[in-house]
N, C-alpha and C positions, 0 to 999 in steps of 0.2 A: 504618573507612572512612579508607584515607591519607591525610594532611592535605595532599598536593596535587591531590587532587581536589576538596580544599571551597576551595583560596587557591592555582589556577593561578597567579596574580601572585607568591606569594611566594618568596622567594630560598629555591632548592632544599634547602639545608642550615641553612636557622635555629635556631639555637636548638640544634646538636649540637657534639659534642665531638670532635676529630678528631686520634688521633696518626698518624702517618706515620714510620715507619722509612726511614734512606738518603735523609730531604729536603733535604738540605744544597743539594744541585743533582743536576743531572740530570732525570729523571724524577720524580723525588720532589719536588723544586722546583717545579717546573710542577704538578704535582697542588696541593702546598700553597698554592700562591699562587690557583689555581682555587677550592677547596675553600673560603679563604677569602672569595672574590668571593663564594661563594655563601652566605656568613654562617655557616659553621662557624667554631667557634676552632678553632686547631689547633697544635699539640704537633711542633715536628719534633726530632727522636729520630734523633740522628748520631752517631758518631764525630769525623769533622767539625767544623768550627764551622760551627754554623747562626745566628751574628748576623746576617750580611749577608740570610740569608733572613726573618728573623724583620723587620728593619728595611723591609725592599721591602714586607712585607705591611703594617705599621704606618702607612706612608709612602702606601699605597693605601687608607688604612680599613680594614684588617682587623685581627684579633687575633691573638696568635699567640707563643709561646713555646718557645724551646729549652731541651734536656736531653742530656747527651752522655748517648750509648747505645752498648754491645759488645752485638748481639745474640748475640753468641756466650758472651756473661758472664752468667750468669742473675740474678745480683744486681743488676748494671746494668738488666736489664731490668725488674727488679722495681722498683729504683728509678724507674726511668722512668715506670710505669704508678701510681706514687703523687705523682710531681711532675705528671702529668696531672689527676690525679684530683684534688690539693690546688689546682692553681692555679686549674681553672675547675669542678670540683665533679662531674664526673663523665665518661665513656667512650662514645661511641656508636656513633664508623666505626673498627676498627682496621683500619689500612692497611700490612700488611707487603708493606713495599718493600724494603726493603734485602737484598743478596745479593752473591754474588761468580761472576766468570766468571774462571779463573786461564788466564794463557797458556801454560802448561804441559801444561793440558788436553789430552787426544788422545785417541788409541782406548785399548780396554779393555788391549792388550798393554805399550803407550808410555806411561800415564800413571800416575806416581810414585803408591805408597801416601800422601803425605803431602799432595798434590792433592784424592784423595778425600779424603782426612779434613777439611782446611781445608774444602771445597767443601759436603759435608753438613754439618760443624758450623753454618755461617752458614745455607745455603740450606734446611735441613732443620729440624735440632735448634733452630738461633735461632729459626724462623718457630715451630716448637711450645712455646718458651719464652714468646713473645711473646704467643699464645695460652691459656697455660696461666694466664700471670699477667692478660692483657688481660680475659679471660672473667668473670672474678669481679666486674671493676669494670664490667662492660656488662651484666650481671645487675643490679648494685646501681642501674643508672642506667634501667634498665626495658626493657634490648634493644639492639639494633642491628644494624649488618652490619660481620661479619670480610670484607676485601679482599686476599686471598693473591697476591702475584705469580710466577705460572709461566711459562708461554715455551709458545708454538707448538712447540717441539720434542720437549713434553712429549706431543703426539701423533704427532709424525711423527721420523723420524729426523733429526739435523741433517745438513747439505752438507758443514759441516766438521768432523770429528772432535772432539768436546769431551763424552767419555762419563761424566766425572763432575757435568757441568752438567745434560747432558740426564736424567739420572739422576734428581739432586734436583728437576730441575721434576716428573717424575712423579712423583715422589714428595709434593710439594706439592697436586699434582691429590689425589691419591687421599685424602690426608689432609684436604683440604677437604672433600672428599664426607662421610667420615665426622665432623666437626665439625657439618658442616650437619645431617646425621641426629640427632645426639645432641642439639643445641640448637632445633631446628627447633620446638617447642611451647614453649619458656621464651622465644621473642623474638628470638632471636639467629639471623640470616640467615648462610651462610659463601659465598663465590663464590673461583673462582679468577680471575684476568685473564690469559690468556695471550697477550702481544704477538708481532708478530711481527719480523722484522728495523725496528729505528729509528735514524733519526741521531742517535748518542749516543756519547761516546767511549769505551763499552764494545764497538759496533759498530765503531769506525775502527781497530779494532786488526786487524780481519779484511780491512779494506778499504786494504791498504798501496799497492795499484796497480792499474792499470784493468781486468786479467784478473781480479781477486779480485774487484772490484765487478760487472763484466758476470755472472759465475758465480754471485751470487748474485741479482743482478736476473733474471736469466733464469726464476727459479723462482717471480716476483711476479707473478703475473698483472696486477695493477694496471701492472706496470713502472716504479714507485719504490719509495724506504723510506718506513715511515710518521715523521710527525715525532710530536713529545714530546706536543704537546697533545691527539694525537687518542688516547694512549693515558690519558692524564688525563680527556678527556670519559668515555670508559669507566668509568675508574672513579668516577667523578663521579655515573654512571649506577648502579651498584651501590650505592654509599654512599647516594642520595637513595632518598624512598619510593616513587619511581616503579619501583623493581626489584622493589617490598614482596611478590609472590608469586615471586618468585624465590631457590633455592637450593640450594647442592650442584651449582653449572654451572660449565663452563667459557666465559669471555664470548671468545671468540678476535678479538681486531683485528690482522689479518695481513696485509691487501693480497688475501686472495683464495689464499693459499699453502694451507692444510689442503682448502679444498674442491675445489681441484687436483687435490690427489696422493691423494684420500679416495672419488674418486667411481669408482661398480663401472666394470668395464670390459665 
């Protein structure tokens, strides 16, 4: 029986160790701070300096560590997993949050091959390498939860062309399903977290004027962009035992976009 059914007052990630890629800032940092508040020891794996994020978690009474990690470099990923296990004794939640959305990403005719290569190397191959090296550590720790960040555009075409990014996130959803099936009986769950448009620097570059902002808002039934904490709360649910019978799924946190555009006529 899941522990949360027995001890509802217990912190939702008590006793768990989480590695979050791309957690020095943005959505990853919000999730790292939330997970730490819920009892998890958190490793911030990022190319950027995560010292400030670790300090913020420590000042709030949590436990965290930073390790330099380039998800596009398999050796760097392996080192980050080893750091996690040696620092905190295991790995229970692998939150693959790191990703890129390049400014020159456009339609299939306009998008340069280098944009394709970089996007897929980080968003798809990088995530696969995190799973390749993280899963053995999770198995040794008794299982856990993999959270792969995809996007609502994995289910719908993007209003603004970004073909490489959309393709990469579709691959993440498919890969997540396969991982979930492979490890379902070994105590590892895998789900894709699919945010809608969220107010982050990644989105800001597409909102350079009121016309572009309104063009995006018109597609969101709720009439607003998401907040980072709303995505982090979705990730917390997937990481916790509250989602213990959920694997191979896409959790869409998108303000109703996909509901509006996938309803049969």
